[in-house]
Structure formats: structure tokens, C-alpha cells
C-alpha positions in Angstrom: 67.2 19.1 4.2 66.3 18.5 0.6 66.7 14.7 1.1 64.6 14.8 4.3 61.7 16.7 2.7 61.7 14.3 -0.3 60.9 11.3 2.0 57.7 12.8 3.4 54.6 11.0 2.3 51.7 13.1 0.9 48.8 13.5 3.3 45.3 12.9 1.9 42.6 15.2 3.1 39.7 13.4 4.9 36.6 12.8 2.8 33.8 15.1 3.6 30.7 13.5 5.1 28.1 12.7 2.5 25.3 15.2 2.6 21.7 14.0 2.1 20.6 14.3 -1.5 17.7 16.5 -2.6 15.6 13.4 -3.1 16.3 12.1 0.4 15.4 15.5 1.9 12.1 15.7 -0.1 11.2 12.1 0.9 11.9 12.9 4.5 9.8 16.1 4.3 6.9 14.1 2.7 7.1 11.5 5.5 7.1 14.2 8.1 3.9 15.7 6.5 2.2 12.3 6.6 3.2 11.4 10.1 2.5 14.8 11.7 -1.3 14.7 11.5 -1.3 11.0 12.5 0.7 11.8 15.6 -1.6 14.7 16.4 -4.6 12.5 15.9 -3.2 9.9 18.2 -2.5 12.5 20.9 -6.0 14.0 20.7 -7.7 10.6 20.9 -5.6 9.6 23.9 -6.3 12.8 25.7 -10.0 13.3 24.9 -11.3 10.0 23.8 -12.8 8.4 20.7 -15.7 10.9 20.7 -13.2 13.6 19.7 -12.2 11.5 16.6 -15.9 11.5 15.5 -16.4 15.1 16.1 -13.1 16.6 14.8 -12.2 13.9 12.3 -13.3 15.9 9.3 -11.3 18.9 10.4 -8.2 16.8 11.0 -8.7 15.2 7.6 -8.7 18.7 5.9 -5.6 19.7 7.9 -3.7 16.5 7.0 -4.5 16.7 3.3 -3.7 20.4 3.3 -0.1 19.6 4.3 0.3 17.7 1.1 -1.9 19.3 -1.5 -2.9 22.7 -0.2 -6.1 23.7 1.4 -8.3 24.1 -1.7 -7.7 20.7 -3.0 -7.9 19.3 0.5 -11.3 20.7 1.2 -12.6 19.4 -2.2 -11.3 15.9 -1.6 -12.9 15.8 1.9 -16.2 17.0 0.5 -16.1 14.2 -2.2 -15.4 11.6 0.5 -18.3 13.1 2.5 -20.6 12.7 -0.5 -19.6 9.1 -0.8 -20.3 8.4 2.8 -23.6 10.3 2.7 -24.6 7.9 0.0 -24.3 5.0 2.4 -25.9 7.0 5.2 -29.0 8.2 3.2 -29.6 4.8 1.6 -29.4 3.1 5.0 -31.9 5.6 6.5 -34.2 5.0 3.5 -34.2 1.3 4.2 -35.0 1.8 7.9 -31.6 1.1 9.3 -29.8 2.9 12.1 -26.6 4.4 10.6 -24.2 6.6 12.4 -22.9 9.9 10.9 -19.7 9.6 8.8 -16.5 9.4 10.8 -13.3 10.6 9.1 -9.9 9.1 9.6 -7.1 11.2 8.0 -5.3 9.4 5.1 -7.6 6.3 5.6 -10.9 7.8 4.4 -14.1 7.6 6.4 -16.8 5.2 7.3 -20.5 4.9 8.3 -21.2 2.4 11.0 -24.6 0.5 11.0 -25.9 -0.4 14.3 -27.9 -3.5 15.1 -28.0 -4.6 11.4 -28.7 -8.2 10.5 -27.1 -9.3 7.3 -29.5 -9.0 4.3 -27.7 -9.4 1.0 -30.1 -7.2 -0.9 -30.0 -4.4 1.7 -26.3 -4.8 2.0 -25.7 -4.5 -1.7 -27.9 -1.4 -2.0 -26.2 0.4 0.9 -22.7 -0.5 -0.4 -23.4 0.7 -3.9 -25.0 3.9 -2.8 -21.7 5.4 -1.7 -19.9 5.0 -5.1 -23.0 6.2 -6.9 -23.4 9.4 -5.0 -19.7 9.9 -4.9 -19.6 9.5 -8.7 -22.4 12.0 -9.0 -20.5 14.5 -6.9 -17.4 14.0 -9.1 -19.5 14.6 -12.2 -20.6 17.9 -10.6 -16.9 18.8 -10.3 -16.3 17.9 -13.9 -19.3 20.0 -15.0 -17.9 22.9 -13.0 -14.4 22.4 -14.5 -15.8 22.6 -18.1 -18.0 25.6 -17.3 -15.3 27.5 -15.4 -12.3 26.1 -17.2 -10.9 25.2 -13.8 -7.9 22.9 -13.5 -8.6 22.5 -9.8 -12.2 21.3 -10.4 -10.9 18.9 -13.1 -8.3 17.5 -10.8 -11.0 17.0 -8.1 -13.3 15.3 -10.6 -10.6 12.9 -11.6 -9.8 12.1 -8.0 -13.4 11.6 -7.1 -14.0 9.2 -10.0 -10.8 7.3 -9.1 -11.5 7.0 -5.4 -15.0 5.7 -5.9 -13.7 3.3 -8.6 -11.0 2.0 -6.2 -13.7 1.5 -3.6 -15.5 -0.9 -5.8 -12.5 -3.3 -5.9 -13.8 -6.5 -4.3 -11.1 -6.8 -1.6 -10.9 -6.5 2.2 -13.3 -3.9 3.7 -14.0 -1.9 0.5 -17.5 -1.5 -0.8 -16.8 -3.9 -3.7 -16.2 -6.7 -1.2 -19.6 -6.2 0.4 -21.3 -6.1 -3.0 -19.6 -9.2 -4.1 -20.5 -11.1 -1.0 -24.1 -10.0 -1.3 -24.2 -11.0 -5.0 -22.9 -14.5 -4.2 -25.5 -15.1 -1.5 -28.3 -13.9 -3.8 -27.0 -15.9 -6.9 -27.1 -19.0 -4.7 -30.7 -18.4 -3.8 -30.1 -17.1 -0.3 -31.4 -14.1 1.5 -35.0 -14.5 0.2 -37.8 -17.0 0.8 -38.1 -17.7 -2.9 -34.7 -18.6 -4.5 -35.8 -17.4 -7.9 -36.4 -13.9 -6.4 -33.0 -13.9 -4.9 -31.4 -14.8 -8.2 -33.4 -12.0 -9.9 -32.0 -9.6 -7.3 -28.5 -10.9 -8.0 -28.9 -10.0 -11.6 -30.0 -6.5 -10.6 -26.9 -6.1 -8.3 -24.6 -7.3 -11.1 -26.0 -4.9 -13.6 -26.0 -2.0 -11.2 -22.4 -2.7 -10.3 -21.2 -2.9 -13.9 -23.1 0.3 -14.8 -21.5 2.1 -11.8 -18.0 0.9 -12.7 -18.5 1.9 -16.4 -19.7 5.4 -15.4 -16.7 6.0 -13.1 -14.3 4.8 -15.8 -15.9 7.1 -18.4 -15.8 10.0 -15.8 -12.0 9.4 -15.3 -11.4 9.4 -19.1 -13.4 12.7 -19.5 -11.6 14.4 -16.5 -8.2 13.2 -17.5 -5.7 15.9 -18.5 -3.2 14.8 -21.2 0.5 15.1 -20.2 1.3 17.7 -22.9 -1.2 20.0 -21.2 0.4 19.9 -17.8 
């Protein structure tokens, strides 16, 4: 018996299945939070039509951002985006255009559609810059409240507001910066006005206004920034 037992080969226990790491679980949770409101949004639009998106978009945006940052920061961010879009809307109204009210798309921002508008580089530049200008003023209001109330929430909203408006001035794709750049190029070339010298003068105004706006937003971000050792 002893000889027989000695010939038995040891049996190795099967490896347990690898469990998902904490990083994988948190990443999946974040992905779920991002996709949930988008799936809900798609279902609502399919069921009730695009008008629902225009009417409930702002509420869906608040709900979507709440899943990630909490309701207080979500409401603040949506109001800052609204201020930016109202800048476009108000300036378009002042210039006699026919703008639609802002439409919110969760995680993509918002937009103001201009109906029956012919391209005018000077008008286009003014409407495009008005959003970041009013958005920056709203962010400055948050910063003033943060200093007055010693509120980390308002400081975070101020920083986010300055940053979002600054990003919007990057001259790519559909951002405001691309519209401003296009208008500036046309005016600099003497287009958009009967007198080319008038167009070039307006191009200089657009350039200065853009640089001042960018500088103000950058300074706002610096003022609202919280050093890492204070977090």
C-alpha cells in the first residue's frame, strides 16, 4: 500500500477565475452613468419627437450631469452653459436676427440656431463672441461669490465656466472660435463690406476683441484655480 500511494501524482487545484479589479468596476460604473442618460434621451426623442428634446433638454442635461458630479454642481454647470448660449441669443436679437431659444444636448453642450441668416462676417463674429463674453461674465460672478462666501463649490463652478468658454474659442470644427476665425479672414481680405478698408478695420476690432476675451478667460482660470495642496 505504501508503494502504491507513493506513485500518486499531486493534484493542482484549479485557478480561481480572475475577478474584475476595482479600477475596472469604477470605469464600468462611470461608463454606465454616461450612457444611461443618452439612452434615455434617445428613447424619449424616438417616442415623442425632436420637440421633446428642445423642451426637456435642459432638464435631461441636469439629470445627466447629476449622475457624475451631484445635483448642485450639475445645476451650476447647466446655468453657466445657459448664460453662454443666451449671449448668442441676445446679441442675435439685438442685430435683428431670428434666433431660436437654446437647445441642450446632455454631455454635448447646447446651441442656438439662427433661422434665415445670410452670412455676414461682422455680424457672425459679434454673435459668436457674445457667447464666451457673457459666459465669462457669469463665471466671474461665480468667482466673486466664491470669494465672498468662501465656497469651494462656487470656485469650482467659476473655474469650469472660464475653462468651458475658453475651449469654445478654440478655432476648430463647430466651436465659436472657428466662426470667429472665418469671419476675421473674410474681413481681413476686404470682404463683407462695400469698402474693403472698412472691412479690414472691422477685422482688427474682431482680432482685438477675441484676444481680450481669451486673456480675460485665462486670467479667470488662474484666479479660480485651487492649488493641489489645498485639495
